[in-house]
MILUMLO-826767 format. One record per residue: residue in one letter; z, y, x of N, C-alpha, C in turn. Coordinates in steps of 0.02 Angstrom, whole numbers, plus 50000, padded with zeros to 5 digits. Layout:
N
AZYXZYXZYX;...
% end
This chain:
357
M559715001352448559954996152514560654994752498;T561164999952474561824998052470561894991652416;E561564991952357561564987052328561304979152345;S560674980052379560494972852416561004971052450;I561394974352485562094973752540562634970152483;T562754973452450563284971752383563094963952359;E562374963352346562254957352329562284951052370;K562254954252428562224947552496562854946152517;L563394952452497564074949452508564394944952453;N564274945552390564374943052338564214935352320;K563544936452362563154928152353563294922852413;R563604926752470563804922952526564444919352509;N564254913052534564924908352528565604909752572;S566074911952540566644913652559567094909952610;S567054902252589567264895452626567024898252708;I566544898752712566254899152773566414904652828;E566404910152784566794916552799567444916052825;L567804912852784568394911852776568714908452839;L568184903452876568394899752925568114903452991;R567664908852984567504912653046568044917853048;I568294920652997569044924253016569684920953042;I569834914353012570344910053047570054909453126;M569514907253119569184906653218569394912253260;M569264918453225569424925353268570024925953291;L570544924653229571214924553247571334919153288;Q571084914253298571254909653350570824912953410;V570424915453425570154918653472570574924253512;I570994927553464571514932553494572154930053516;F572184922553463572874919153494572684915853565;L572034915053588572044912653646571944917453713;H571834923853677571834929453731572574932453735;V572964931753690573644931853699574084926653747;C573754919653726574024915853790573754916653861;T573174917853854572904921153927573094927453958;Y573184934653929573084938853949573904942453938;G574274938853887574744940853857575264936553878;G575264932253919575454928453967576094921353943;Y575614921353873576144914853835576004909053848;Y575454906953877575434901053922575844899553956;K575934903154010576394903654080577104903854038;Q577314906954001577914907153993578064901053939;A577614900753892577844894053854577994887953903;L577504886153936577734880654008578364882754027;A578474888054057579264888954090579854889354048;L579864890153976580384888853920580474883253929;G580004877653931580024869153923580294867153851;G580684859853844580744857453792580114859453723;G580634860653664580044862753597579704866753613;H579934872253652579534878553653578814875953676;T578954872153737578234869753760577804866653706;L578074862253679577724856853640577414860353584;F577714865053546577634869253504576794873153536;F576964874553578576434879553623575664875553626;W575824868553637575244865353667574994862353607;I575444860553543575184859253470574704864353447;I574914871153454574704875453423573954878453467;W574064877753533573394879353578572944874453568;L573124867653559572644860753536572404862253487;L572574864053439572264865753366571934871353366;S571904876353405571424881853418570974881753472;R570734875853483570194874453551569424875953505;C569234875653430568764877053421568294883353409;P568574889553405568134894753393567694895753424;V567334896053498566734895953515566264892853506;Y566464885953494565864879853452565804881353402;M566494883153358566234883053281565774889453263;F565834895153298565354899853288564704897753299;I564574894553351563824890253366563534887653325;I564084883253288563874875853245563614880753192;I564044885253162563854890153104563254893953098;M563184896053166562404899553187561814894853173;G561874888053205561404883353193561334882153130;Y561974880853084561944879353012561524882652975;F561424889653006561144894752950560424896452980;M560584897853037559704899853074559244893653098;S559514888553078558884882253088558654881653025;E558714885752979558344884552907558104891352898;S558104897652944557834903652910556954904652955;D556884910152927556114909952961556064914853005;V555564915653047555564919853108555824925453097;S555444930253045555574935953021556394937953032;T556744932452996557414933352989557824933353049;Q557574928753096557854928453170557724934853213;R557214936053189557074945353259557584948853203;K557604950253146558104954253121558884954153142;R558984947653152559684946353179559734947153256;I559164947153284559254949453362559584957053371;L559144960653325559204967053324559974967453304;K560184964853254560784966253227561294965353243;V561324959853301561874957853352561714962053429;Y561064963953442561004969453500561214975953490;I560894978753432561304984553413562104986953421;P562354984053387563234984953397563374982253483;M563024978253507563194976753585563124983953614;W562574985553600562404992653651562804996953633;T562974998353565563495003953543564165003553574;Y564514996753571564974996953612564994997553682;A564624994953706564534994953786564445002353811;V564195004953773563965011653796564725017153767;G564865015153697565425016753666565995019553704;I566245012253704566905011653731566975015253799;P566465014753849566745018253916566785025453912;L566335027153860566295033953854567005037853805;A567245033653771567855034153738568345036153793;V568315030553837568845029253896568885033953938;F568245036653954568065042453998568315047153976;L568225050253928568515055753873569205056453885;T569505050753858570365049653847570595048853919;K570235046553973570475046054035571105039654023;S571025035853981571565028253962571435025354018;V570945023054046570875018054101570495019054153;E570805017654221570335018954271569555016054263;M569075020354275568425017954286567955018454346;G567605012854354567285015054429566525016354404;K566105017054471565325018254450564995011454415;R565205006354438564905001454414565125000054333;D565555002754312565855002054235565145006454200;Y565005012054231564445017254188563825012954188;V563675012054263562985007954254563015001354203;R563394996354205563444991254182563464991854098;A563664999154084563694999854011563124999553977;F562385002353997561925002053966561434996053981;F561744990754012561544983354008562004980653970;P562264978553926562634974853902562404965753902;A561894964953901561734957653874561774955553960;L561374960254012561114957954070561834958354114;S562234962154098562634962854139563354957554134;R563184954154071563774950054047564374954854021;T564304958554007565004962253963565394957853931;W565134953153889565444948453859564964941553858;Y565254937553889564984930453909564724927953842;F565044928653778564814925453723564344928953688;M564254935353701563724938653666563064937453702;T563064937253768562544936853811562324929753784;L562604924753789562364917153774561994916353686;Y562494919553653562224922153568561534923553577;L561364929753601560984933653609560244927853628;I560424925953672559894921053729559764916053676;L560264913753644560164907653591559694909953516;L559834915553506559454918653446558624919053468;I558634920553537557984921853560557604915253557;L558064909453580557694902753583557644900553521;S557934902653469557924898353411557534896353367;P556824901253371556274898053339555874893753371;Y556084892553445555634885153476556094879753457;L556974881453446557254876053449557274872753380;N557204877253323556894874753250556304870853247;K555884871853288555244868453275555394860553294;L555744859653350555924853553379556394850253340;I556914855153295557224852353233556994847953181;H556434853153162556154851353099555544845153126;A555434842453179554914837853200555254832053210;M555944831953207556394825453223556554822153146;T556434814853180556704813053106557484811553117;K557834809453063558574808853057558764803953121;K558454798453139558704793953193558664798853252;E558074800353262557804802153331558414808153333;F558644813153294559144818953295559744815353314;L560024811453265560574807753294560634805753370;G559954802153381559834800953473560084806153526;L559604812253494559754818053550560444819153550;L560824821653483561544822253482561834817653532;G561774811453510562154807353562562154807053629;I561534807753674561384808953725561744816353757;L561654822053696562044827953724562724826853737;F563124824253682563694822453671563964819253739;F563614813553763563724808353827563694814353884;I563244817853901563204821553954563574828153967;F563654830653898564014838253901564764837453888;S564914831353861565684830353846565964825253881;I565794819253871565934813153912565874813453990;W565144814154003565114813554085565514821054114;N565354825154090565644831554116566464832954119;L566754828754076567524828554070567744824254123;A567414817154133567554812254179567344817754228;A566964819054247566784823754318567314829954345;H567674831954310568124835554327568824833054301;M568964827254312569634823254290569764818854349;K570304818054374570644812954423570724807854381;P570704801854411570264799954477569574798954467;F569244799554409568454798954405568044803054433;D568344809354441567814813754493567704812554573;A568154806854579567924803454660567154800854642;V567054797154595566504793354590566104796054539;I566144801254484565714803854441565544810854461;G565124814654457565054820654476564354825354433;S564484829654431564074835554396563714841454443;E564114842054497563824848154524563114846254546;K562774852754549562004852554550561634850054514;V561954845554443561534843654402561514847254320;F562124848254324562394852754271563114855054278;E563234861554260563844865554259563944867654183;T564404864354144564514867854090565124874054067;E565314876654130565944881754138566354879954081;E566714874354085567224872154041567024873053960;G566354871553957566184872753882565964879253858;K565764882953917565494889653892564824891153928;S564334887253921563684886653964563134887853912;L562574888253916561874888653875561864880753844;Y561884877053904561854869053879562284867953818;D562954870553813563314867953761563134872153699;F562984875553708562864882553663562254880453619;I561804876453664561114872453631561284866153581;F561884862053629561964857153599562384860053524;M562924864153521563194864753466562694867253420;Y562194871953426561654873153381561434868353358;F561154863653382560904857353369561204852953310;L562034853153346562464851253285562504852853227;G562604860853211562554865353159561814862953126;A561304863053155560704861853127560764855053079;F560984849853103561064843153085561454841153031;L562084846153029562504845352989562234850452927;R561894853952926561524857852874560964853652837;R560444851252886559854846152868560164839452820;Y560784836152835560914830252814561604830952786;E561944836852738562354834652711562284834452635;F562694828352636562684823852568563124824052526;R563624827452537564194830152475564064836852439;K564324835452375564144840452327564794846552338;K564554852352339565104857752356565564858052293;G566244858852293566644862252233567114866952262;A567224869852201567754876452212568444873652252;L568634867152245569304864752264568984859252321;P569424856952362569184852052406569544845152369;S569034841052383569204833852337569534828752389;W569754824752379570284821052398569824818152479;R569204816352478568904814952515568754820352585;N568604827252547568564831652584569244833052634;W569914831852599570454835052637570574829452691;M570264823652681570264818052754569884822452824;N569394826552796569124831852863569824836952884;L569964838552857570684843052889571174837852914;I571354831852870571884828752908571544825552972;L570924823952991570684822853049570664824353108;F570334833253061570534838053127571294837953155;L571724837953122572434837253137572604833253180;L572454828953161572644821053203572344820253257;L571664824253271571444826353345571744829253383;G571974834953344572494839653391573124835453417;F573364833453380574064828053388573904823053435;L573204820553450573104815353499572974818553555;D572674824653548572474827453612573284830053660;T573794833053598574414833453638574684826953657;A574614821053632574924816253650574794814453722;L573914814053727573714813253805573804816553849;L573954824153825574264827253884574904825153915;Y575364822353854576124821253877575944813853931;L575594810653902575394802253930575194801853995;F574734806354011574164807754059574234814454086;P574604817254127574564822354150574094825754192;E573594821054217573044821754237572544825454207;F572644823154139572184826354079572264833354064;R572774836154095572884843754082572344847354109;S572114846354162571524849854205570904851654158;V570704845554105570094847854064570264846053998;I570844846053974571114846453909570924852553864;G570904859353896570644863653874569924864153865;Y569454862053881568744862553892568494862053822;N568124867753801567864868253742567364862953733;D567074858953782566694853953774567134844753769;N567644845353786568124841253759567924836053702;P567794829953716567534826153664567844825553605;L568604826653600569084827653552568734833753508;V568794838253555568694845853515567984846053481;V567704843053505566914841953482567014839053412;L567314833353416567574829053359567834834453285;Q568384838253339568754842253289568404846953241;C567814849753286567354855153266566944853853193;I566774847153198566424843453142566694842453098;F567444839753093567834838753039568234844153002;L568254849253050568534857353008567904859652979;F567304860853007566724863152986566454858352922;R566524854052912566394850052857566974850652805;F567454852852814568144853452761567894860552731;F567904864552786567664870552749566844871452703;S566324869252731565644868952728565654864352660;N566174861752632566174857652573566524861552509;I566714866252535567104870752477566674877252464;E566704879152402566284886052382566534889252341;F566664895452350566904900152317566734908052359;H566684913252317566594920052318566914923252315;S567024929552380567464934452395567244940952417;R567084943652381566654949552438567194951052479;F567744952752468568294954752517568294950852588;I568414944052577568364938652623567604940652675;N567004940452620566374943052659566354949252697;V566564953352685566624958652720567054958352779;L567524957052778568124952452837567674949052889;G567354942852861566864937652908566314942852925;G566104947652900565594951252928565674955352982;C566354958053004566674961353071566854956953119;N566864951153112567074947353165566814948053245;L566054948753240565614950153301565994957053327;G566044962153287566444969653324567084966253337;I567474963853314568144963053321568044958353396;Y567744953953401567834950953479567464956153527;M567044960053510566824964353554567124969353585;L567724974153526568154977553536568664975553590;H569024969953569569734968253597569584966253663;E568904962953685568784958353733568174963753761;H568224970053768567764972853815568264974153879;P567884973553944568444974554012568934979754009;L568594985853986569014990353978569524991753929;L569524988253868570044989353821570294984053829;R570104977553867570554972753873571084974853929;K571034979353991571574982354013571864986053974;L571674991253931572014994753903572614992053864;I572434985353802572754983253769573354979253807;W573314975653864573684970153884574044972453944;N573904978353977574084980854030574444987554013;Q574314992353963574724999153954574934997453879;R574684994753830574894995353770575464989953759;I575104984253762575694977553748575854975753806;H576634974753812576934972453871577234965453843;M576824959353844577394954453812577354948353880;N576994950853924577084944853990577574945854020;T578194944154002578904946154041579434940653996;P579834937954045580394933054014580654936253970;E580814944253958581184946953912580844945353832;F580154946953843579804946653777579874938653746;Y579854933853785579944926553762580754924753750;G581244928953783581864928253780581984928953700;S581654934053658581844935853598581814927753545;S582194928053513582294923753449581664923553399;I581344928753406580914930653360580154931753392;Y580074928853454579534930453487578924927653455;I579014921153420578334918153382578234923553346;L578604928053299578394932153245578194938553275;K578254939153339578134945653374577234943853383;I577284937753413576534935153435576174936153377;L576404933053318575954932853256575724940753241;A576244946053236576164953353227575614954853263;I575574954353347575144958253390574424953353370;I574494947653339573684944553342573524948753277;L573854948653219573644951453171573354958553161;G573864962453219573854970653249573104971053250;I573124967853307572434967953353571674967153306;Y571784962153260571214959253220571124965053156;S571664968353135571654973553103571434979253117;V571534982653180571284987453212570514987753213;C570314983053252569694981353271569194980553206;C569474977253161569104976253100569034981653061;I569524986553062569324992753025568774997253077;I568934997753142568414999953179567614997953168;E567624992353170567004989353154566884989653077;W567074990353044566964992452962566604999352964;L567015003453002566765010053000566285011553036;R566085008253078565165006153139564905004853062;Q564935000153043564374997952991564375002152947;Q564805006652910564645011452879564225017152883;I564485019652946564045023852986563425022452999;M563275016453031562645014553023562125013252959;R562375011852920562105010852843561975018152826;F562365021552830562225029552814561765032252848;C561715032252914561125035452946560475031952931;F560535025052922559725022452931559635020652844;R559995022052794559875019552737559175022452714;
% end
């Protein structure tokens, strides 16, 4: 069993795993912005601080969609038995953390808990302990049926479907939530994407990942070609364009952070193309990449979120951002959270392998 796991880790394309790692670091950064108060404080600081924040923030809008694109890229070509195994592989750690974290909090009395927390612990998917994990699990369950549709379509039909979904969930949805277009265009009671965090969007991104897998036409190489570097350059340019639009059209601010912002969708495509066209193998990177979901569930569990941001990390203050090295402090916090959660998830995986070998 150990040898087979080792072989899988060695064979897996590490460029995709590196992309996963970067995306998880961006997820933690986005939580620093929200729970750590960086968003609020950066706007209050003004000038170059605000501009720097907007650029980095708008270059970090891809993680949620990227994880689903990667899922569609791989799962769309897998068989039903693999998909069923994947459901268990996702749900078991969900349940483990959903029960284990409240138990640890109860024993240490580190965070105040209510009766609701105890009951919800046993139903992590239904109680939406983590919105992303619930949608991820639903998508896994739907994937065999989505794959039948994917394999039945011609390339032209597939492009047509993606075009329709892009118009509905990116263009139409964006206009429906942005002044002055919202006075004429609406999506209420037709579809709501929850700022790009809905099942609609996840299915859209699953299809997009499947399309990129079925119709990839460039040969992978150990180093990026000059054409492949264009994918990364276009990703960066779109982020800068988003920043420019924010300053030119202040009304754009209400929707610029949506995951289904059309420019963000395009950014996802270019960034994924850049990494998918590179191939190298690193067992260390593959191990880190395999800890991503655990890292997310640990630091984003509602109880640990309170512990981390309210009791352990006190950065939502003007004093923190008054320091000349506050950017380095933020970087240290991101790497610290990632490292601690990664070690815990790796240990959980080793225990599970020992128990079920």
